[in-house]
C-alpha positions in Angstrom: -2.3 -7.9 0.9 -1.4 -11.3 2.4 0.6 -14.1 0.7 -0.9 -17.5 0.4 1.4 -19.8 2.3 2.0 -23.3 1.1 2.0 -26.0 3.8 5.1 -28.2 3.5 4.7 -31.9 2.8 5.9 -34.4 5.4 8.9 -35.2 3.2 9.8 -31.6 2.9 9.4 -30.9 6.6 11.6 -33.9 7.5 14.3 -32.8 5.1 15.0 -29.7 7.1 18.4 -28.7 5.8 18.8 -26.5 2.8 21.9 -28.5 1.7 21.2 -31.9 0.1 22.0 -35.0 2.1 22.8 -33.0 5.3 19.8 -34.7 7.0 22.0 -37.8 7.1 24.6 -36.1 9.3 24.0 -36.7 13.1 24.9 -34.0 15.6 24.9 -35.0 19.2 22.7 -33.2 21.7 24.7 -31.2 24.3 25.2 -33.0 27.6 23.5 -31.6 30.7 26.7 -30.3 32.1 27.5 -28.5 28.8 24.3 -26.4 28.8 24.5 -22.9 30.3 21.9 -20.3 31.1 23.1 -18.0 28.4 21.1 -18.0 25.1 24.0 -19.3 22.9 25.1 -21.8 25.5 21.6 -23.3 25.7 20.6 -26.5 23.9 18.1 -24.4 21.8 21.0 -22.6 20.1 22.3 -26.0 18.9 19.0 -26.9 17.2 17.1 -25.7 14.2 14.3 -23.3 14.9 10.9 -25.0 14.6 9.4 -24.5 11.1 6.6 -26.9 10.5 5.5 -28.5 13.7 4.8 -26.8 17.0 7.5 -28.0 19.6 6.3 -30.3 22.4 8.0 -28.3 25.1 8.5 -24.7 26.0 11.7 -22.6 25.9 12.7 -19.7 28.1 11.3 -16.3 27.0 14.8 -14.8 26.7 15.9 -17.5 24.4 12.7 -17.3 22.2 13.1 -13.5 22.0 16.7 -13.6 21.0 16.5 -16.5 18.5 13.5 -14.9 16.7 15.2 -11.5 16.8 18.3 -13.0 15.2 16.2 -14.6 12.5 14.6 -11.2 11.7 18.0 -9.5 11.2 17.9 -11.1 7.7 15.1 -8.7 6.8 16.0 -5.5 5.1 16.2 -2.1 7.0 12.8 -0.5 6.7 14.4 3.0 6.5 16.3 2.0 3.4 13.2 0.5 1.8 12.3 3.2 -0.7 9.8 1.0 -2.5 7.2 1.3 0.2 4.8 4.2 1.0 4.3 2.7 4.5 5.3 4.7 7.6 8.6 3.6 9.2 9.0 6.3 11.9 6.8 7.4 14.8 7.7 9.3 17.9 8.5 7.4 21.1 5.5 8.8 22.9 3.0 7.5 20.4 4.7 4.1 20.3 4.1 3.9 24.0 0.4 4.7 23.6 0.1 2.2 20.8 1.9 -0.5 22.9 -0.4 0.2 25.8 -3.5 -0.4 23.6 -2.3 -3.7 22.2 -4.7 -5.8 24.3 -7.8 -3.7 23.2 -10.2 -5.2 20.7 -11.3 -2.1 18.8 -14.7 -3.5 17.9 -15.7 -3.9 21.6 -17.3 -0.5 22.0 -19.0 -1.3 25.3 -15.7 -2.2 27.0 -13.6 0.5 25.2 -16.0 3.4 24.6 -13.3 6.1 24.6 -11.4 4.3 21.9 -14.6 4.3 19.8 -14.9 8.0 20.5 -11.3 8.5 19.3 -12.2 6.8 16.0 -15.2 9.1 15.6 -13.0 12.1 16.1 -10.6 10.9 13.5 -13.4 10.4 11.0 -14.7 13.9 11.6 -11.3 15.5 11.2 -10.5 13.5 8.0 -14.0 14.3 6.5 -13.5 18.0 7.1 -10.0 17.8 5.6 -11.7 16.4 2.5 -14.3 19.3 2.6 -17.2 17.0 3.3 -20.6 18.8 3.7 -21.4 19.5 7.3 -24.4 21.9 7.0 -26.9 19.4 8.5 -27.0 16.4 10.8 -29.3 14.4 8.6 -27.2 14.8 5.5 -23.7 15.0 7.1 -20.8 12.8 6.0 -20.0 9.5 7.7 -17.0 7.2 7.7 -15.2 4.4 9.4 -11.7 3.1 10.1 -10.4 0.1 8.2 -7.3 -2.2 8.2 -6.0 -0.2 5.2 -7.1 1.3 2.0 -7.7 -2.2 0.5 -10.6 -2.8 2.9 -11.8 0.8 2.5 -11.9 0.3 -1.3 -13.8 -3.0 -0.9 -16.4 -1.2 1.3 -16.6 1.7 -1.2 -17.2 -0.7 -4.1 -19.8 -2.7 -2.1 -21.7 0.5 -1.3 -21.6 1.8 -4.9 -22.7 -1.6 -6.3 -25.6 -2.0 -3.9 -26.8 1.6 -4.5 -26.7 1.1 -8.3 -28.6 -2.3 -7.9 -31.3 -0.6 -5.7 -31.8 2.1 -8.3 -32.0 -0.4 -11.2 -34.5 -2.6 -9.2 -36.7 0.4 -8.5 -36.7 1.2 -12.2 -37.6 -2.4 -13.1 -34.3 -2.8 -15.1 -31.7 -5.5 -15.2 -29.1 -5.3 -12.4 -26.9 -8.2 -13.2 -24.1 -6.6 -15.2 -22.4 -3.8 -13.1 -19.2 -2.3 -14.3 -16.6 0.2 -13.0 -14.3 2.5 -14.9 -10.7 3.0 -13.8 -7.2 3.6 -15.0 -5.0 0.6 -15.8 -2.5 1.9 -13.3 -4.8 1.2 -10.3 -3.5 -0.7 -7.3 -4.3 -4.4 -7.4 -7.0 -4.1 -4.6 -9.3 -2.5 -7.3 -8.9 -5.6 -9.4 -9.7 -7.7 -6.3 -12.8 -5.7 -5.4 -14.1 -6.0 -9.0 -13.4 -9.7 -9.2 -14.6 -10.6 -5.7 -17.9 -8.6 -6.0 -18.5 -9.5 -9.7 -18.1 -6.1 -11.2 -16.8 -5.8 -14.8 -13.6 -3.8 -15.1 -13.4 -1.1 -17.7 -10.0 0.4 -18.2 -8.7 3.7 -19.5 -5.3 2.5 -20.5 -2.0 4.4 -20.0 0.1 5.4 -23.0 3.9 6.0 -23.3 3.2 9.7 -22.8 0.2 9.6 -20.3 0.3 7.6 -17.1 -3.0 8.8 -15.6 -6.7 8.3 -16.6 -8.0 10.2 -19.6 -11.1 12.1 -18.4 -12.7 12.1 -21.9 -12.1 8.4 -22.4 -13.2 7.5 -18.9 -16.5 9.3 -19.3 -17.0 7.7 -22.7 -16.8 4.2 -21.1 -19.7 5.0 -18.8 -23.1 3.4 -19.6 -26.2 2.6 -17.6 -24.5 -0.3 -15.8 -21.6 1.8 -14.5 -21.6 1.9 -10.7 -18.8 4.6 -10.6 -15.6 6.0 -12.0 -12.5 5.5 -9.8 -10.0 8.5 -9.9 -6.6 8.3 -8.1 -5.0 11.1 -6.1 -1.4 9.8 -6.3 -0.9 6.9 -8.7 1.4 4.0 -7.6 3.6 4.3 -10.6 4.5 8.0 -11.0 2.6 9.6 -8.0 0.5 11.9 -10.3 -2.8 13.3 -9.3 -5.6 12.4 -11.8 -7.8 15.2 -13.0 -10.9 14.5 -10.8 -12.4 17.9 -11.6 -12.3 17.3 -15.3 -14.1 14.0 -14.9 -16.6 15.7 -12.6 -17.2 18.5 -15.0 -17.7 16.2 -18.0 -20.3 14.1 -16.1 -22.1 17.3 -15.1 -21.9 18.8 -18.6 -23.2 15.6 -20.2 -25.8 15.1 -17.5 -24.6 11.6 -16.8 -25.7 10.0 -13.5 -22.5 8.4 -12.5 -20.7 8.9 -9.2 -16.9 9.2 -8.6 -14.9 7.4 -5.9 -11.6 8.9 -5.2 -8.7 6.6 -4.2 -6.6 8.9 -2.1 -4.7 6.1 -0.4 -1.4 7.9 -0.9 -2.4 11.5 -1.6 -5.2 12.1 0.8 -2.8 13.4 3.5 -0.5 15.2 1.0 -2.7 17.2 -1.4 -4.7 19.1 1.3 -1.5 20.5 2.7 0.7 21.0 -0.4 -1.9 22.0 -3.0 -5.0 23.0 -1.0 -6.4 24.8 -4.0 -6.6 21.6 -6.0 -10.3 20.5 -6.3 -10.5 16.7 -6.1 -12.6 16.0 -3.0 -16.1 16.6 -1.8 -16.0 20.1 -3.2 -16.9 18.3 -6.5 -20.6 17.2 -6.6 -20.0 13.9 -8.2 -17.5 12.7 -5.6 -19.5 10.5 -3.2 -16.7 8.6 -1.3 -13.0 8.8 -0.6 -10.5 6.4 0.9 -7.2 7.2 2.4 -4.4 5.2 4.1 -3.4 6.3 7.6 -0.3 4.2 7.4 1.1 6.0 4.4 1.3 9.8 4.5 -1.1 9.7 7.5 2.2 8.9 9.3 0.9 5.8 11.3 2.5 2.4 11.4 0.5 -0.2 9.4 -2.3 -1.0 9.1 -5.0 1.6 9.3 -7.1 3.2 6.6 -10.2 5.4 6.4 -13.3 5.6 4.1 -15.7 8.6 4.1 -19.0 8.9 2.4 -20.6 12.3 1.4 -23.9 11.4 3.1 -26.1 8.4 4.2 -27.6 8.4 0.8 -24.5 6.7 -0.6 -24.2 4.0 2.0 -27.3 1.7 1.7 -28.8 0.7 5.0 -28.9 -3.0 4.2 -25.1 -3.1 4.3 -24.9 -1.9 7.9 -25.4 -4.5 10.6 -26.6 -3.6 14.1 -25.4 -5.8 16.8 -25.4 -5.9 20.6 -23.8 -9.1 21.7 -20.7 -7.3 23.0 -22.8 -5.4 25.4 -23.8 -2.3 23.5 -25.8 -1.4 20.4 -23.5 -0.7 17.6 -23.6 -0.4 13.8 -21.0 -2.3 11.8 -19.9 -2.0 8.2 -16.6 -3.9 7.9 -15.1 -6.9 6.1 -13.6 -8.2 9.3 -14.7 -7.9 13.0 -12.0 -8.0 15.6 -9.0 -5.7 15.1 -6.5 -3.9 17.3 -7.1 -0.4 18.5 -3.5 0.8 18.4 -3.4 2.2 14.9 -6.6 4.3 15.4 -5.1 5.7 18.6 -1.8 6.4 16.7 -3.7 8.3 14.0 -5.4 10.5 16.6 -2.1 11.2 18.2 -0.5 12.3 14.9 -3.4 14.6 14.0 -3.6 16.4 17.4 0.2 16.3 17.9 1.1 17.8 14.5 -2.0 19.7 13.6 -2.5 21.2 10.2 0.7 23.2 10.4 2.8 20.2 11.4 1.4 18.0 8.6 2.0 20.9 6.1 5.6 21.4 7.3 6.3 17.6 6.9 4.7 17.3 3.5 6.4 20.5 2.2 9.8 19.2 3.4 9.1 15.8 1.6 8.2 17.7 -1.5 11.4 19.7 -1.4 13.5 16.6 -0.9 11.7 14.9 -3.8 12.4 17.9 -6.0 16.1 17.9 -4.9 16.5 14.2 -5.7 14.8 14.6 -9.1 17.2 17.5 -9.9 20.2 15.3 -9.0 19.0 12.4 -11.0 18.6 14.6 -14.1 22.2 15.7 -13.6 23.2 12.0 -13.6 21.4 11.6 -17.0 18.2 10.0 -15.9 14.8 10.9 -17.3 12.4 11.9 -14.5 8.8 10.7 -15.2 7.1 12.0 -12.0 5.6 15.5 -11.4 7.5 17.9 -9.2 6.8 21.0 -7.1 3.8 19.5 -5.4 1.9 18.4 -8.5 2.1 14.8 -7.4 3.2 12.7 -4.4 6.6 13.3 -2.9 8.3 10.5 -4.9 10.6 10.4 -7.9 9.9 8.0 -10.8 12.8 7.9 -13.2 14.4 5.8 -16.0 17.6 5.5 -18.0 17.9 7.8 -21.1 17.8 5.5 -24.1 19.7 8.1 -26.1 22.8 7.3 -23.9 23.0 3.7 -25.2 23.5 2.0 -21.9 24.1 -1.8 -22.1 22.2 -2.4 -18.9 18.7 -1.6 -17.7 16.9 -0.3 -14.7 16.7 -3.7 -13.1 20.5 -3.9 -13.1 20.7 -0.6 -11.4 18.2 -1.8 -8.8 20.3 -4.9 -8.2 23.4 -2.8 -7.7 21.6 -0.6 -5.1 20.3 -3.6 -3.3 23.9 -4.7 -2.7 24.4 -1.4 -0.9 21.3 -2.0 1.3 18.8 0.2 -0.6 15.5 -1.2 -1.9 14.7 0.9 -4.9 12.2 -1.0 -7.2 12.5 -1.4 -10.9 9.3 -2.3 -12.8 7.5 -2.0 -16.1 4.7 0.6 -16.6 1.0 -0.2 -16.7 -0.6 -2.2 -19.5 -0.3 -0.6 -23.0 2.8 1.2 -21.9 4.7 -1.8 -20.4 7.6 -1.3 -22.8 8.8 1.4 -20.4 11.0 0.4 -17.5 11.3 2.7 -14.6 12.5 3.0 -11.0 10.8 4.8 -8.1 11.9 6.3 -4.8 9.2 7.1 -2.3 10.2 10.0 -0.1 8.9 9.3 3.4 9.1 11.3 6.6 12.4 9.8 7.7 14.1 10.3 4.4 16.2 13.3 5.2 18.3 15.5 2.9 21.4 13.9 4.2 20.1 10.4 3.5 19.1 11.6 0.0 22.7 12.7 -0.7 23.9 9.2 0.3 21.4 7.6 -2.1 22.5 9.9 -5.0 26.1 9.0 -4.4 25.2 5.2 -4.4 23.1 5.6 -7.6 26.1 7.4 -9.3 28.4 4.6 -8.1 26.0 1.9 -9.3 25.9 3.4 -12.8 29.7 3.7 -12.9 30.1 0.1 -11.8 27.7 -1.1 -14.5 29.4 1.0 -17.1 32.7 -0.7 -16.2 31.2 -4.2 -16.7 30.5 -5.9 -20.0 26.9 -6.8 -20.9 27.4 -10.6 -20.5 28.7 -10.1 -17.0 25.8 -7.9 -16.1 23.3 -10.4 -17.5 24.9 -13.3 -15.7 25.0 -11.4 -12.5 21.3 -10.5 -12.8 20.4 -14.2 -13.5 22.4 -15.3 -10.5 20.6 -12.8 -8.3 17.2 -13.7 -9.6 17.8 -17.4 -9.0 19.6 -17.3 -5.6 18.5 -14.3 -3.6 16.0 -14.8 -0.7 13.4 -12.4 -2.2 13.3 -14.3 -5.5 13.3 -17.7 -3.8 10.6 -16.8 -1.4 8.3 -19.6 -0.3 5.3 -17.2 -0.1 2.6 -18.3 -2.4 1.2 -21.7 -3.2 2.5 -23.2 -6.6 -1.1 -24.0 -7.7 -1.8 -20.2 -8.0 1.3 -19.1 -9.8 1.2 -17.9 -13.4 -2.4 -16.9 -13.4 -3.8 -15.1 -16.4 -6.8 -13.2 -15.1 -5.2 -10.2 -13.5 -3.6 -7.2 -15.2 -0.2 -8.5 -14.1 -1.0 -12.0 -15.5 -2.2 -10.5 -18.8 0.3 -7.7 -19.3 3.1 -8.2 -16.7 1.9 -5.2 -14.7 3.5 -5.0 -11.2 
C-alpha cells in the first residue's frame, strides 16, 4: 500500500520553516575558512535538507549518508512496532545475499536465469506446503512471486473473474455483473481488487461475538454471478482462521459451482507447521488459489508474496503474456514488470536454511509466547479476543473489561505505550461490530520472552498511570497527541482524497 503524496505549492515550498515568520530571519552562510571536512563542520549541516527541489550541486557521499541517517532516526524502532506483521529480523548471511542481488532485475530471465530458477523452486516448495496436486505434469499447480499479497490477491481476482466471464460467455449468458463474497474483516486490498476490477462486494458481516466469516451466510450470498468466496487464514483483527472446510463442504453438499480463494497472507507459513491437521488448503476440492506473504511469517524483509493456482484450468491463457524482448521467451502474469530479485532469493534462503523443522520450531515458539502474553494480559484484567494454542495466528487481540469501569479507553493505553517506544495499535472492530475497541500485539520472530516481559510491565504501568489521572486530563492529553504528533500530522495523502465514503473505512470507520 503506497500513500498518495501531495506536491507542495511554490508558496509552501518557499516557506520552509515549520515556525511562522522564521523565513524572514537571515542566517549567514559559513565562510570558506569556517568549513571543515567533518560532516557537522560542513556547510551542508548549516542548511535545511532539500525537500521540494532537487539541489543544483552535489554533496559528498559521507555527508549525504549521515544527514539522511540522522533524519531517519525520527522513525520508530521496527522491533518495537508490534502493529506490523512484516519481518524485522533476518540473519546476516541472507542480508549479504540480498544486498549482492540488489542490481538484479528479477524479470530479466535471460540475464539472470538462476534467479528465475530459484523462484521456480520457491513456488514448488510453497505449493507442496499447501498440498497442491502433483500427480500429473499437465494438471499440476502453478504459481508466481509477487511484490506482496496485495498483488497476489489482485492476480487471483483477475483470474477468477476472467474464468467466470469465459464460462458465462460460453453459456450465452450475461457476464457484466460479477460479485465476490467475503468477510467484512478483509484487508483493504480486497476492496481495492473489487473496485479496480469492477466486481461487486458481498459481505458476511462480523458481529460482537463472531469476528470471522459465517460459512452458512457466505454460501447463501452466492448466486450465478459469484466469481468466488474469499476465506481468510489469519484475519487482520484477531488472527483467527476462518472455517474454509465448512464453506467447502456446504458448496459440495448444495452442488454449487463456486470456487474458494484462500487469503493466507499471514497464516500460510504458520498453519502448516502449528496445526498441520487443519484442512484449509488444496486438500479441499473447492480451493482453487491461495496467496501468502513471504514478508510476514515467511520471514523475509518486505516485499515479497506468492500466489499458487491448483491447475492451469484456473488461470485463463489470455491473462498470460509471452514476451521475448529481454532475450528469452518467457510467460508473464504480473501487475508490474521490473522488480528486484533480492526478496525472492531471501525467501529461498529461509526455506532451505530453516527447513520444515526450523519453521516449525519458530512458529511454535511464537505461539507459546503469544499464549504467555495472553495469560499475563488476563491477569491484568484485559479481555483476550484472539484464539490461543495455535488456533489462530501468534498474536494477541485484547480489550479493556467494561465491567471494571475504566475512565479511559484502549486508545489512551496505546498512547501511553507509544511514549515508552512501543507501537501497539488500538482500533475499532470490523463493520457491524465497530462499537468494540481493541488492541493487538503481533508476535514476530524477534519478539522474545524477555521482550514480552518488558511489554507486560509497560502495559501494567500504562494502566496504573491512566488510573491515577482524571478523565479530563486523559482526554486533553489524547487530543494534544492527535493534533501534534508526527504520525497524526503526516503529510502523506492528498487532501482531495480525504474523507472518502466508498470504502468500508469511509462507511463504517473500519481501520
